[in-house]
PQR file of N, CA, C, O and H, with PARSE charges and radii, in Angstrom:
ATOM      1  N   MET A   1      -2.512 -22.600 144.725 -0.4000 1.5000
ATOM      2  CA  MET A   1      -2.435 -21.155 144.768 -0.0000 2.0000
ATOM      3  C   MET A   1      -2.683 -20.575 143.385  0.5500 1.7000
ATOM      4  O   MET A   1      -2.404 -21.199 142.361 -0.5500 1.4000
ATOM      5  N   ALA A   2      -3.209 -19.377 143.390 -0.4000 1.5000
ATOM      6  CA  ALA A   2      -3.485 -18.710 142.123 -0.0000 2.0000
ATOM      7  C   ALA A   2      -2.183 -18.208 141.516  0.5500 1.7000
ATOM      8  O   ALA A   2      -1.241 -17.842 142.219 -0.5500 1.4000
ATOM      9  H   ALA A   2      -3.436 -18.870 144.222  0.4000 1.0000
ATOM     10  N   LYS A   3      -2.163 -18.205 140.194 -0.4000 1.5000
ATOM     11  CA  LYS A   3      -0.990 -17.695 139.501 -0.0000 2.0000
ATOM     12  C   LYS A   3      -0.898 -16.193 139.699  0.5500 1.7000
ATOM     13  O   LYS A   3      -1.908 -15.489 139.690 -0.5500 1.4000
ATOM     14  H   LYS A   3      -2.928 -18.503 139.623  0.4000 1.0000
ATOM     15  N   GLU A   4       0.283 -15.727 139.872 -0.4000 1.5000
ATOM     16  CA  GLU A   4       0.485 -14.290 139.968 -0.0000 2.0000
ATOM     17  C   GLU A   4       0.768 -13.775 138.564  0.5500 1.7000
ATOM     18  O   GLU A   4       1.597 -14.322 137.837 -0.5500 1.4000
ATOM     19  H   GLU A   4       1.103 -16.299 139.879  0.4000 1.0000
ATOM     20  N   LYS A   5       0.058 -12.706 138.199 -0.4000 1.5000
ATOM     21  CA  LYS A   5       0.277 -12.133 136.876 -0.0000 2.0000
ATOM     22  C   LYS A   5       1.541 -11.300 136.887  0.5500 1.7000
ATOM     23  O   LYS A   5       1.842 -10.592 137.848 -0.5500 1.4000
ATOM     24  H   LYS A   5      -0.616 -12.262 138.789  0.4000 1.0000
ATOM     25  N   LYS A   6       2.265 -11.404 135.800 -0.4000 1.5000
ATOM     26  CA  LYS A   6       3.450 -10.579 135.660 -0.0000 2.0000
ATOM     27  C   LYS A   6       2.995  -9.187 135.225  0.5500 1.7000
ATOM     28  O   LYS A   6       2.135  -9.063 134.354 -0.5500 1.4000
ATOM     29  H   LYS A   6       2.020 -11.978 135.019  0.4000 1.0000
ATOM     30  N   PRO A   7       3.558  -8.149 135.818 -0.5600 1.5000
ATOM     31  CA  PRO A   7       3.143  -6.801 135.437  0.2800 2.0000
ATOM     32  C   PRO A   7       3.494  -6.520 133.981  0.5500 1.7000
ATOM     33  O   PRO A   7       4.576  -6.866 133.505 -0.5500 1.4000
ATOM     34  N   GLY A   8       2.546  -5.880 133.281 -0.4000 1.5000
ATOM     35  CA  GLY A   8       2.793  -5.500 131.899 -0.0000 2.0000
ATOM     36  C   GLY A   8       2.491  -6.585 130.895  0.5500 1.7000
ATOM     37  O   GLY A   8       2.555  -6.321 129.694 -0.5500 1.4000
ATOM     38  H   GLY A   8       1.667  -5.599 133.667  0.4000 1.0000
ATOM     39  N   LYS A   9       2.163  -7.804 131.324 -0.4000 1.5000
ATOM     40  CA  LYS A   9       1.881  -8.869 130.377 -0.0000 2.0000
ATOM     41  C   LYS A   9       0.370  -8.949 130.155  0.5500 1.7000
ATOM     42  O   LYS A   9      -0.404  -9.048 131.107 -0.5500 1.4000
ATOM     43  H   LYS A   9       2.111  -8.018 132.299  0.4000 1.0000
ATOM     44  N   LYS A  10      -0.035  -8.905 128.882 -0.4000 1.5000
ATOM     45  CA  LYS A  10      -1.459  -8.972 128.538 -0.0000 2.0000
ATOM     46  C   LYS A  10      -1.887 -10.436 128.438  0.5500 1.7000
ATOM     47  O   LYS A  10      -1.082 -11.299 128.086 -0.5500 1.4000
ATOM     48  H   LYS A  10       0.594  -8.825 128.109  0.4000 1.0000
ATOM     49  N   PRO A  11      -3.169 -10.714 128.752 -0.5600 1.5000
ATOM     50  CA  PRO A  11      -3.650 -12.088 128.593  0.2800 2.0000
ATOM     51  C   PRO A  11      -3.651 -12.502 127.118  0.5500 1.7000
ATOM     52  O   PRO A  11      -3.657 -11.658 126.222 -0.5500 1.4000
ATOM     53  N   ASN A  12      -3.644 -13.786 126.892 -0.4000 1.5000
ATOM     54  CA  ASN A  12      -3.660 -14.331 125.545 -0.0000 2.0000
ATOM     55  C   ASN A  12      -4.866 -13.792 124.785  0.5500 1.7000
ATOM     56  O   ASN A  12      -5.971 -13.757 125.327 -0.5500 1.4000
ATOM     57  H   ASN A  12      -3.639 -14.471 127.620  0.4000 1.0000
ATOM     58  N   ILE A  13      -4.667 -13.372 123.533 -0.4000 1.5000
ATOM     59  CA  ILE A  13      -5.742 -12.777 122.723 -0.0000 2.0000
ATOM     60  C   ILE A  13      -6.878 -13.770 122.507  0.5500 1.7000
ATOM     61  O   ILE A  13      -8.046 -13.379 122.514 -0.5500 1.4000
ATOM     62  H   ILE A  13      -3.769 -13.401 123.093  0.4000 1.0000
ATOM     63  N   PHE A  14      -6.556 -15.044 122.316 -0.4000 1.5000
ATOM     64  CA  PHE A  14      -7.599 -16.040 122.089 -0.0000 2.0000
ATOM     65  C   PHE A  14      -8.421 -16.269 123.351  0.5500 1.7000
ATOM     66  O   PHE A  14      -9.621 -16.534 123.273 -0.5500 1.4000
ATOM     67  H   PHE A  14      -5.608 -15.362 122.310  0.4000 1.0000
ATOM     68  N   LYS A  15      -7.787 -16.168 124.503 -0.4000 1.5000
ATOM     69  CA  LYS A  15      -8.501 -16.315 125.767 -0.0000 2.0000
ATOM     70  C   LYS A  15      -9.443 -15.133 125.970  0.5500 1.7000
ATOM     71  O   LYS A  15     -10.565 -15.294 126.450 -0.5500 1.4000
ATOM     72  H   LYS A  15      -6.813 -15.953 124.566  0.4000 1.0000
ATOM     73  N   ARG A  16      -8.971 -13.941 125.597 -0.4000 1.5000
ATOM     74  CA  ARG A  16      -9.810 -12.746 125.728 -0.0000 2.0000
ATOM     75  C   ARG A  16     -11.019 -12.822 124.806  0.5500 1.7000
ATOM     76  O   ARG A  16     -12.126 -12.453 125.199 -0.5500 1.4000
ATOM     77  H   ARG A  16      -8.060 -13.810 125.207  0.4000 1.0000
ATOM     78  N   ILE A  17     -10.812 -13.302 123.576 -0.4000 1.5000
ATOM     79  CA  ILE A  17     -11.927 -13.434 122.631 -0.0000 2.0000
ATOM     80  C   ILE A  17     -12.918 -14.477 123.144  0.5500 1.7000
ATOM     81  O   ILE A  17     -14.130 -14.270 123.078 -0.5500 1.4000
ATOM     82  H   ILE A  17      -9.913 -13.601 123.257  0.4000 1.0000
ATOM     83  N   GLY A  18     -12.407 -15.592 123.653 -0.4000 1.5000
ATOM     84  CA  GLY A  18     -13.276 -16.629 124.206 -0.0000 2.0000
ATOM     85  C   GLY A  18     -14.090 -16.115 125.384  0.5500 1.7000
ATOM     86  O   GLY A  18     -15.280 -16.411 125.491 -0.5500 1.4000
ATOM     87  H   GLY A  18     -11.423 -15.760 123.707  0.4000 1.0000
ATOM     88  N   ASN A  19     -13.462 -15.348 126.269 -0.4000 1.5000
ATOM     89  CA  ASN A  19     -14.184 -14.759 127.399 -0.0000 2.0000
ATOM     90  C   ASN A  19     -15.259 -13.785 126.933  0.5500 1.7000
ATOM     91  O   ASN A  19     -16.346 -13.721 127.507 -0.5500 1.4000
ATOM     92  H   ASN A  19     -12.495 -15.107 126.182  0.4000 1.0000
ATOM     93  N   TYR A  20     -14.942 -13.031 125.887 -0.4000 1.5000
ATOM     94  CA  TYR A  20     -15.900 -12.070 125.343 -0.0000 2.0000
ATOM     95  C   TYR A  20     -17.164 -12.785 124.857  0.5500 1.7000
ATOM     96  O   TYR A  20     -18.277 -12.386 125.199 -0.5500 1.4000
ATOM     97  H   TYR A  20     -14.060 -13.083 125.420  0.4000 1.0000
ATOM     98  N   PHE A  21     -16.991 -13.832 124.065 -0.4000 1.5000
ATOM     99  CA  PHE A  21     -18.153 -14.550 123.543 -0.0000 2.0000
ATOM    100  C   PHE A  21     -18.884 -15.312 124.651  0.5500 1.7000
ATOM    101  O   PHE A  21     -20.106 -15.449 124.594 -0.5500 1.4000
ATOM    102  H   PHE A  21     -16.086 -14.156 123.787  0.4000 1.0000
ATOM    103  N   ARG A  22     -18.174 -15.799 125.637 -0.4000 1.5000
ATOM    104  CA  ARG A  22     -18.817 -16.459 126.775 -0.0000 2.0000
ATOM    105  C   ARG A  22     -19.686 -15.463 127.537  0.5500 1.7000
ATOM    106  O   ARG A  22     -20.787 -15.800 127.973 -0.5500 1.4000
ATOM    107  H   ARG A  22     -17.181 -15.687 125.683  0.4000 1.0000
ATOM    108  N   ASP A  23     -19.195 -14.247 127.696 -0.4000 1.5000
ATOM    109  CA  ASP A  23     -19.976 -13.196 128.355 -0.0000 2.0000
ATOM    110  C   ASP A  23     -21.219 -12.838 127.541  0.5500 1.7000
ATOM    111  O   ASP A  23     -22.291 -12.622 128.106 -0.5500 1.4000
ATOM    112  H   ASP A  23     -18.301 -13.973 127.342  0.4000 1.0000
ATOM    113  N   ILE A  24     -21.077 -12.777 126.213 -0.4000 1.5000
ATOM    114  CA  ILE A  24     -22.225 -12.475 125.354 -0.0000 2.0000
ATOM    115  C   ILE A  24     -23.296 -13.542 125.528  0.5500 1.7000
ATOM    116  O   ILE A  24     -24.469 -13.212 125.701 -0.5500 1.4000
ATOM    117  H   ILE A  24     -20.206 -12.953 125.754  0.4000 1.0000
ATOM    118  N   ILE A  25     -22.917 -14.803 125.487 -0.4000 1.5000
ATOM    119  CA  ILE A  25     -23.881 -15.898 125.636 -0.0000 2.0000
ATOM    120  C   ILE A  25     -24.559 -15.825 127.000  0.5500 1.7000
ATOM    121  O   ILE A  25     -25.759 -16.076 127.110 -0.5500 1.4000
ATOM    122  H   ILE A  25     -21.964 -15.071 125.346  0.4000 1.0000
ATOM    123  N   GLY A  26     -23.800 -15.484 128.036 -0.4000 1.5000
ATOM    124  CA  GLY A  26     -24.381 -15.349 129.370 -0.0000 2.0000
ATOM    125  C   GLY A  26     -25.405 -14.234 129.438  0.5500 1.7000
ATOM    126  O   GLY A  26     -26.438 -14.375 130.093 -0.5500 1.4000
ATOM    127  H   GLY A  26     -22.825 -15.280 127.946  0.4000 1.0000
ATOM    128  N   GLU A  27     -25.125 -13.120 128.763 -0.4000 1.5000
ATOM    129  CA  GLU A  27     -26.069 -12.000 128.769 -0.0000 2.0000
ATOM    130  C   GLU A  27     -27.314 -12.328 127.951  0.5500 1.7000
ATOM    131  O   GLU A  27     -28.419 -11.937 128.327 -0.5500 1.4000
ATOM    132  H   GLU A  27     -24.286 -13.005 128.231  0.4000 1.0000
ATOM    133  N   ILE A  28     -27.152 -13.040 126.838 -0.4000 1.5000
ATOM    134  CA  ILE A  28     -28.302 -13.411 126.018 -0.0000 2.0000
ATOM    135  C   ILE A  28     -29.231 -14.336 126.794  0.5500 1.7000
ATOM    136  O   ILE A  28     -30.449 -14.260 126.633 -0.5500 1.4000
ATOM    137  H   ILE A  28     -26.255 -13.358 126.532  0.4000 1.0000
ATOM    138  N   LYS A  29     -28.682 -15.198 127.621 -0.4000 1.5000
ATOM    139  CA  LYS A  29     -29.510 -16.115 128.411 -0.0000 2.0000
ATOM    140  C   LYS A  29     -30.342 -15.368 129.459  0.5500 1.7000
ATOM    141  O   LYS A  29     -31.355 -15.889 129.924 -0.5500 1.4000
ATOM    142  H   LYS A  29     -27.693 -15.260 127.751  0.4000 1.0000
ATOM    143  N   LYS A  30     -29.929 -14.163 129.831 -0.4000 1.5000
ATOM    144  CA  LYS A  30     -30.647 -13.376 130.835 -0.0000 2.0000
ATOM    145  C   LYS A  30     -31.856 -12.638 130.243  0.5500 1.7000
ATOM    146  O   LYS A  30     -32.699 -12.139 130.987 -0.5500 1.4000
ATOM    147  H   LYS A  30     -29.105 -13.740 129.453  0.4000 1.0000
ATOM    148  N   ILE A  31     -31.943 -12.569 128.922 -0.4000 1.5000
ATOM    149  CA  ILE A  31     -33.022 -11.820 128.282 -0.0000 2.0000
ATOM    150  C   ILE A  31     -34.352 -12.516 128.527  0.5500 1.7000
ATOM    151  O   ILE A  31     -34.461 -13.736 128.404 -0.5500 1.4000
ATOM    152  H   ILE A  31     -31.258 -12.974 128.316  0.4000 1.0000
ATOM    153  N   VAL A  32     -35.364 -11.721 128.876 -0.4000 1.5000
ATOM    154  CA  VAL A  32     -36.724 -12.236 129.038 -0.0000 2.0000
ATOM    155  C   VAL A  32     -37.526 -11.719 127.854  0.5500 1.7000
ATOM    156  O   VAL A  32     -37.836 -10.530 127.777 -0.5500 1.4000
ATOM    157  H   VAL A  32     -35.275 -10.730 128.976  0.4000 1.0000
ATOM    158  N   TRP A  33     -37.859 -12.613 126.938 -0.4000 1.5000
ATOM    159  CA  TRP A  33     -38.566 -12.215 125.730 -0.0000 2.0000
ATOM    160  C   TRP A  33     -40.059 -12.108 126.020  0.5500 1.7000
ATOM    161  O   TRP A  33     -40.595 -12.899 126.796 -0.5500 1.4000
ATOM    162  H   TRP A  33     -37.607 -13.578 127.001  0.4000 1.0000
ATOM    163  N   PRO A  34     -40.747 -11.126 125.398 -0.5600 1.5000
ATOM    164  CA  PRO A  34     -42.186 -10.987 125.626  0.2800 2.0000
ATOM    165  C   PRO A  34     -42.955 -12.121 124.960  0.5500 1.7000
ATOM    166  O   PRO A  34     -42.503 -12.714 123.981 -0.5500 1.4000
ATOM    167  N   THR A  35     -44.121 -12.403 125.512 -0.4000 1.5000
ATOM    168  CA  THR A  35     -44.982 -13.427 124.926 -0.0000 2.0000
ATOM    169  C   THR A  35     -45.649 -12.861 123.674  0.5500 1.7000
ATOM    170  O   THR A  35     -45.737 -11.643 123.519 -0.5500 1.4000
ATOM    171  H   THR A  35     -44.489 -11.921 126.307  0.4000 1.0000
ATOM    172  N   PRO A  36     -46.116 -13.725 122.785 -0.5600 1.5000
ATOM    173  CA  PRO A  36     -46.824 -13.213 121.599  0.2800 2.0000
ATOM    174  C   PRO A  36     -48.052 -12.369 121.977  0.5500 1.7000
ATOM    175  O   PRO A  36     -48.369 -11.393 121.297 -0.5500 1.4000
ATOM    176  N   LYS A  37     -48.732 -12.746 123.052 -0.4000 1.5000
ATOM    177  CA  LYS A  37     -49.920 -11.995 123.478 -0.0000 2.0000
ATOM    178  C   LYS A  37     -49.525 -10.572 123.885  0.5500 1.7000
ATOM    179  O   LYS A  37     -50.182  -9.613 123.478 -0.5500 1.4000
ATOM    180  H   LYS A  37     -48.474 -13.539 123.604  0.4000 1.0000
ATOM    181  N   SER A  38     -48.476 -10.423 124.673 -0.4000 1.5000
ATOM    182  CA  SER A  38     -48.070  -9.083 125.106 -0.0000 2.0000
ATOM    183  C   SER A  38     -47.510  -8.276 123.931  0.5500 1.7000
ATOM    184  O   SER A  38     -47.676  -7.057 123.881 -0.5500 1.4000
ATOM    185  H   SER A  38     -47.942 -11.201 125.003  0.4000 1.0000
ATOM    186  N   THR A  39     -46.853  -8.946 122.995 -0.4000 1.5000
ATOM    187  CA  THR A  39     -46.352  -8.246 121.807 -0.0000 2.0000
ATOM    188  C   THR A  39     -47.508  -7.698 120.984  0.5500 1.7000
ATOM    189  O   THR A  39     -47.456  -6.558 120.521 -0.5500 1.4000
ATOM    190  H   THR A  39     -46.718  -9.936 123.035  0.4000 1.0000
ATOM    191  N   PHE A  40     -48.555  -8.506 120.800 -0.4000 1.5000
ATOM    192  CA  PHE A  40     -49.727  -8.066 120.045 -0.0000 2.0000
ATOM    193  C   PHE A  40     -50.397  -6.890 120.754  0.5500 1.7000
ATOM    194  O   PHE A  40     -50.799  -5.921 120.109 -0.5500 1.4000
ATOM    195  H   PHE A  40     -48.596  -9.432 121.176  0.4000 1.0000
ATOM    196  N   LYS A  41     -50.519  -6.975 122.085 -0.4000 1.5000
ATOM    197  CA  LYS A  41     -51.144  -5.913 122.868 -0.0000 2.0000
ATOM    198  C   LYS A  41     -50.341  -4.617 122.749  0.5500 1.7000
ATOM    199  O   LYS A  41     -50.915  -3.550 122.530 -0.5500 1.4000
ATOM    200  H   LYS A  41     -50.193  -7.763 122.609  0.4000 1.0000
ATOM    201  N   ASN A  42     -49.027  -4.704 122.892 -0.4000 1.5000
ATOM    202  CA  ASN A  42     -48.176  -3.521 122.806 -0.0000 2.0000
ATOM    203  C   ASN A  42     -48.202  -2.909 121.412  0.5500 1.7000
ATOM    204  O   ASN A  42     -48.154  -1.687 121.271 -0.5500 1.4000
ATOM    205  H   ASN A  42     -48.561  -5.570 123.070  0.4000 1.0000
ATOM    206  N   THR A  43     -48.278  -3.746 120.382 -0.4000 1.5000
ATOM    207  CA  THR A  43     -48.377  -3.239 119.012 -0.0000 2.0000
ATOM    208  C   THR A  43     -49.664  -2.452 118.834  0.5500 1.7000
ATOM    209  O   THR A  43     -49.665  -1.390 118.210 -0.5500 1.4000
ATOM    210  H   THR A  43     -48.318  -4.738 120.497  0.4000 1.0000
ATOM    211  N   GLY A  44     -50.765  -2.970 119.381 -0.4000 1.5000
ATOM    212  CA  GLY A  44     -52.044  -2.257 119.308 -0.0000 2.0000
ATOM    213  C   GLY A  44     -51.978  -0.915 120.011  0.5500 1.7000
ATOM    214  O   GLY A  44     -52.498   0.077 119.501 -0.5500 1.4000
ATOM    215  H   GLY A  44     -50.764  -3.832 119.887  0.4000 1.0000
ATOM    216  N   ILE A  45     -51.346  -0.870 121.174 -0.4000 1.5000
ATOM    217  CA  ILE A  45     -51.219   0.388 121.916 -0.0000 2.0000
ATOM    218  C   ILE A  45     -50.416   1.409 121.113  0.5500 1.7000
ATOM    219  O   ILE A  45     -50.769   2.587 121.062 -0.5500 1.4000
ATOM    220  H   ILE A  45     -50.924  -1.676 121.588  0.4000 1.0000
ATOM    221  N   VAL A  46     -49.342   0.950 120.491 -0.4000 1.5000
ATOM    222  CA  VAL A  46     -48.508   1.861 119.693 -0.0000 2.0000
ATOM    223  C   VAL A  46     -49.290   2.384 118.493  0.5500 1.7000
ATOM    224  O   VAL A  46     -49.212   3.573 118.184 -0.5500 1.4000
ATOM    225  H   VAL A  46     -49.055  -0.007 120.533  0.4000 1.0000
ATOM    226  N   LEU A  47     -50.037   1.524 117.815 -0.4000 1.5000
ATOM    227  CA  LEU A  47     -50.819   1.973 116.655 -0.0000 2.0000
ATOM    228  C   LEU A  47     -51.888   2.982 117.058  0.5500 1.7000
ATOM    229  O   LEU A  47     -52.107   3.967 116.352 -0.5500 1.4000
ATOM    230  H   LEU A  47     -50.100   0.558 118.067  0.4000 1.0000
ATOM    231  N   ILE A  48     -52.554   2.747 118.184 -0.4000 1.5000
ATOM    232  CA  ILE A  48     -53.571   3.681 118.659 -0.0000 2.0000
ATOM    233  C   ILE A  48     -52.928   5.021 119.026  0.5500 1.7000
ATOM    234  O   ILE A  48     -53.468   6.079 118.700 -0.5500 1.4000
ATOM    235  H   ILE A  48     -52.376   1.947 118.757  0.4000 1.0000
ATOM    236  N   ALA A  49     -51.788   4.978 119.699 -0.4000 1.5000
ATOM    237  CA  ALA A  49     -51.086   6.215 120.061 -0.0000 2.0000
ATOM    238  C   ALA A  49     -50.678   6.992 118.815  0.5500 1.7000
ATOM    239  O   ALA A  49     -50.778   8.218 118.789 -0.5500 1.4000
ATOM    240  H   ALA A  49     -51.350   4.118 119.963  0.4000 1.0000
ATOM    241  N   MET A  50     -50.216   6.281 117.774 -0.4000 1.5000
ATOM    242  CA  MET A  50     -49.850   6.947 116.523 -0.0000 2.0000
ATOM    243  C   MET A  50     -51.061   7.610 115.884  0.5500 1.7000
ATOM    244  O   MET A  50     -50.963   8.724 115.371 -0.5500 1.4000
ATOM    245  H   MET A  50     -50.135   5.284 117.795  0.4000 1.0000
ATOM    246  N   LEU A  51     -52.191   6.938 115.914 -0.4000 1.5000
ATOM    247  CA  LEU A  51     -53.419   7.487 115.342 -0.0000 2.0000
ATOM    248  C   LEU A  51     -53.838   8.748 116.095  0.5500 1.7000
ATOM    249  O   LEU A  51     -54.183   9.754 115.476 -0.5500 1.4000
ATOM    250  H   LEU A  51     -52.271   6.033 116.331  0.4000 1.0000
ATOM    251  N   VAL A  52     -53.809   8.700 117.429 -0.4000 1.5000
ATOM    252  CA  VAL A  52     -54.199   9.856 118.236 -0.0000 2.0000
ATOM    253  C   VAL A  52     -53.278  11.043 117.966  0.5500 1.7000
ATOM    254  O   VAL A  52     -53.750  12.161 117.759 -0.5500 1.4000
ATOM    255  H   VAL A  52     -53.529   7.882 117.932  0.4000 1.0000
ATOM    256  N   VAL A  53     -51.975  10.805 117.966 -0.4000 1.5000
ATOM    257  CA  VAL A  53     -51.020  11.889 117.703 -0.0000 2.0000
ATOM    258  C   VAL A  53     -51.203  12.434 116.289  0.5500 1.7000
ATOM    259  O   VAL A  53     -51.112  13.643 116.079 -0.5500 1.4000
ATOM    260  H   VAL A  53     -51.592   9.897 118.134  0.4000 1.0000
ATOM    261  N   GLY A  54     -51.460  11.563 115.324 -0.4000 1.5000
ATOM    262  CA  GLY A  54     -51.695  12.013 113.949 -0.0000 2.0000
ATOM    263  C   GLY A  54     -52.922  12.893 113.846  0.5500 1.7000
ATOM    264  O   GLY A  54     -52.901  13.898 113.135 -0.5500 1.4000
ATOM    265  H   GLY A  54     -51.534  10.580 115.495  0.4000 1.0000
ATOM    266  N   VAL A  55     -54.000  12.535 114.545 -0.4000 1.5000
ATOM    267  CA  VAL A  55     -55.223  13.358 114.523 -0.0000 2.0000
ATOM    268  C   VAL A  55     -54.961  14.710 115.175  0.5500 1.7000
ATOM    269  O   VAL A  55     -55.435  15.735 114.687 -0.5500 1.4000
ATOM    270  H   VAL A  55     -54.017  11.719 115.123  0.4000 1.0000
ATOM    271  N   ILE A  56     -54.210  14.719 116.273 -0.4000 1.5000
ATOM    272  CA  ILE A  56     -53.888  15.992 116.942 -0.0000 2.0000
ATOM    273  C   ILE A  56     -53.059  16.888 116.030  0.5500 1.7000
ATOM    274  O   ILE A  56     -53.329  18.084 115.915 -0.5500 1.4000
ATOM    275  H   ILE A  56     -53.824  13.886 116.669  0.4000 1.0000
ATOM    276  N   ILE A  57     -52.058  16.316 115.387 -0.4000 1.5000
ATOM    277  CA  ILE A  57     -51.219  17.112 114.479 -0.0000 2.0000
ATOM    278  C   ILE A  57     -52.047  17.631 113.310  0.5500 1.7000
ATOM    279  O   ILE A  57     -51.880  18.779 112.898 -0.5500 1.4000
ATOM    280  H   ILE A  57     -51.839  15.345 115.481  0.4000 1.0000
ATOM    281  N   PHE A  58     -52.942  16.798 112.768 -0.4000 1.5000
ATOM    282  CA  PHE A  58     -53.805  17.229 111.673 -0.0000 2.0000
ATOM    283  C   PHE A  58     -54.699  18.380 112.110  0.5500 1.7000
ATOM    284  O   PHE A  58     -54.874  19.345 111.366 -0.5500 1.4000
ATOM    285  H   PHE A  58     -53.077  15.865 113.102  0.4000 1.0000
ATOM    286  N   ALA A  59     -55.274  18.287 113.329 -0.4000 1.5000
ATOM    287  CA  ALA A  59     -56.166  19.337 113.822 -0.0000 2.0000
ATOM    288  C   ALA A  59     -55.405  20.653 114.017  0.5500 1.7000
ATOM    289  O   ALA A  59     -55.894  21.713 113.627 -0.5500 1.4000
ATOM    290  H   ALA A  59     -55.132  17.503 113.933  0.4000 1.0000
ATOM    291  N   VAL A  60     -54.227  20.591 114.610 -0.4000 1.5000
ATOM    292  CA  VAL A  60     -53.434  21.804 114.817 -0.0000 2.0000
ATOM    293  C   VAL A  60     -53.017  22.397 113.476  0.5500 1.7000
ATOM    294  O   VAL A  60     -53.080  23.613 113.297 -0.5500 1.4000
ATOM    295  H   VAL A  60     -53.830  19.730 114.926  0.4000 1.0000
ATOM    296  N   ASP A  61     -52.599  21.574 112.546 -0.4000 1.5000
ATOM    297  CA  ASP A  61     -52.181  22.049 111.232 -0.0000 2.0000
ATOM    298  C   ASP A  61     -53.348  22.697 110.491  0.5500 1.7000
ATOM    299  O   ASP A  61     -53.190  23.753 109.879 -0.5500 1.4000
ATOM    300  H   ASP A  61     -52.547  20.585 112.692  0.4000 1.0000
ATOM    301  N   SER A  62     -54.516  22.063 110.548 -0.4000 1.5000
ATOM    302  CA  SER A  62     -55.688  22.635 109.877 -0.0000 2.0000
ATOM    303  C   SER A  62     -56.083  23.963 110.515  0.5500 1.7000
ATOM    304  O   SER A  62     -56.411  24.920 109.813 -0.5500 1.4000
ATOM    305  H   SER A  62     -54.644  21.205 111.045  0.4000 1.0000
ATOM    306  N   GLY A  63     -56.053  24.022 111.843 -0.4000 1.5000
ATOM    307  CA  GLY A  63     -56.398  25.268 112.525 -0.0000 2.0000
ATOM    308  C   GLY A  63     -55.429  26.385 112.191  0.5500 1.7000
ATOM    309  O   GLY A  63     -55.853  27.510 111.931 -0.5500 1.4000
ATOM    310  H   GLY A  63     -55.786  23.245 112.413  0.4000 1.0000
ATOM    311  N   LEU A  64     -54.144  26.100 112.194 -0.4000 1.5000
ATOM    312  CA  LEU A  64     -53.160  27.121 111.842 -0.0000 2.0000
ATOM    313  C   LEU A  64     -53.292  27.544 110.381  0.5500 1.7000
ATOM    314  O   LEU A  64     -53.111  28.718 110.055 -0.5500 1.4000
ATOM    315  H   LEU A  64     -53.799  25.186 112.406  0.4000 1.0000
ATOM    316  N   HIS A  65     -53.599  26.613 109.521 -0.4000 1.5000
ATOM    317  CA  HIS A  65     -53.805  26.946 108.107 -0.0000 2.0000
ATOM    318  C   HIS A  65     -54.997  27.878 107.954  0.5500 1.7000
ATOM    319  O   HIS A  65     -54.943  28.842 107.191 -0.5500 1.4000
ATOM    320  H   HIS A  65     -53.746  25.660 109.786  0.4000 1.0000
ATOM    321  N   TYR A  66     -56.063  27.596 108.671 -0.4000 1.5000
ATOM    322  CA  TYR A  66     -57.262  28.439 108.619 -0.0000 2.0000
ATOM    323  C   TYR A  66     -56.946  29.845 109.136  0.5500 1.7000
ATOM    324  O   TYR A  66     -57.328  30.834 108.511 -0.5500 1.4000
ATOM    325  H   TYR A  66     -56.107  26.813 109.292  0.4000 1.0000
ATOM    326  N   LEU A  67     -56.247  29.938 110.277 -0.4000 1.5000
ATOM    327  CA  LEU A  67     -55.888  31.246 110.833 -0.0000 2.0000
ATOM    328  C   LEU A  67     -54.967  32.015 109.892  0.5500 1.7000
ATOM    329  O   LEU A  67     -55.114  33.226 109.725 -0.5500 1.4000
ATOM    330  H   LEU A  67     -55.936  29.134 110.785  0.4000 1.0000
ATOM    331  N   PHE A  68     -54.023  31.315 109.281 -0.4000 1.5000
ATOM    332  CA  PHE A  68     -53.101  31.966 108.352 -0.0000 2.0000
ATOM    333  C   PHE A  68     -53.852  32.507 107.145  0.5500 1.7000
ATOM    334  O   PHE A  68     -53.567  33.609 106.677 -0.5500 1.4000
ATOM    335  H   PHE A  68     -53.904  30.331 109.416  0.4000 1.0000
ATOM    336  N   SER A  69     -54.817  31.734 106.636 -0.4000 1.5000
ATOM    337  CA  SER A  69     -55.585  32.205 105.480 -0.0000 2.0000
ATOM    338  C   SER A  69     -56.440  33.428 105.853  0.5500 1.7000
ATOM    339  O   SER A  69     -56.621  34.321 105.025 -0.5500 1.4000
ATOM    340  H   SER A  69     -55.049  30.838 107.016  0.4000 1.0000
ATOM    341  N   LEU A  70     -56.974  33.480 107.104 -0.4000 1.5000
ATOM    342  CA  LEU A  70     -57.732  34.668 107.542 -0.0000 2.0000
ATOM    343  C   LEU A  70     -56.824  35.907 107.599  0.5500 1.7000
ATOM    344  O   LEU A  70     -57.212  36.993 107.168 -0.5500 1.4000
ATOM    345  H   LEU A  70     -56.826  32.755 107.776  0.4000 1.0000
ATOM    346  N   VAL A  71     -55.617  35.726 108.135 -0.4000 1.5000
ATOM    347  CA  VAL A  71     -54.681  36.843 108.235 -0.0000 2.0000
ATOM    348  C   VAL A  71     -54.289  37.333 106.845  0.5500 1.7000
ATOM    349  O   VAL A  71     -54.156  38.538 106.630 -0.5500 1.4000
ATOM    350  H   VAL A  71     -55.302  34.844 108.485  0.4000 1.0000
ATOM    351  N   MET A  72     -54.105  36.425 105.913 -0.4000 1.5000
ATOM    352  CA  MET A  72     -53.692  36.816 104.560 -0.0000 2.0000
ATOM    353  C   MET A  72     -54.828  37.543 103.835  0.5500 1.7000
ATOM    354  O   MET A  72     -54.557  38.414 103.009 -0.5500 1.4000
ATOM    355  H   MET A  72     -54.212  35.447 106.088  0.4000 1.0000
ATOM    356  N   LYS A  73     -56.088  37.212 104.118 -0.4000 1.5000
ATOM    357  CA  LYS A  73     -57.215  37.909 103.488 -0.0000 2.0000
ATOM    358  C   LYS A  73     -57.318  39.337 104.011  0.5500 1.7000
ATOM    359  O   LYS A  73     -57.705  40.244 103.274 -0.5500 1.4000
ATOM    360  H   LYS A  73     -56.308  36.504 104.789  0.4000 1.0000
ATOM    361  N   LEU A  74     -56.974  39.538 105.279 -0.4000 1.5000
ATOM    362  CA  LEU A  74     -57.038  40.859 105.863 -0.0000 2.0000
ATOM    363  C   LEU A  74     -55.910  41.762 105.381  0.5500 1.7000
ATOM    364  O   LEU A  74     -56.074  42.981 105.330 -0.5500 1.4000
ATOM    365  H   LEU A  74     -56.660  38.801 105.877  0.4000 1.0000
ATOM    366  N   ALA A  75     -54.773  41.184 105.030 -0.4000 1.5000
ATOM    367  CA  ALA A  75     -53.609  41.971 104.648 -0.0000 2.0000
ATOM    368  C   ALA A  75     -53.701  42.532 103.252  0.5500 1.7000
ATOM    369  O   ALA A  75     -52.783  43.217 102.801 -0.5500 1.4000
ATOM    370  H   ALA A  75     -54.640  40.194 105.071  0.4000 1.0000
TER
END
């Protein structure tokens, strides 16, 4: 039969720490790491996306700068 826990009594601290680390190891074993090929592919996608966003921000900034300079010449 299973032991009945006494109300109000906490489990042993060392047992709790051991269970914690056992749970961590179990979760780490569940991780599926990407292959080097997929990592390289994803890195390329991120770099291309950064380049595209950078060009868009540069274009918007240049356009706003040009419009601002036109407004300042008129004022």
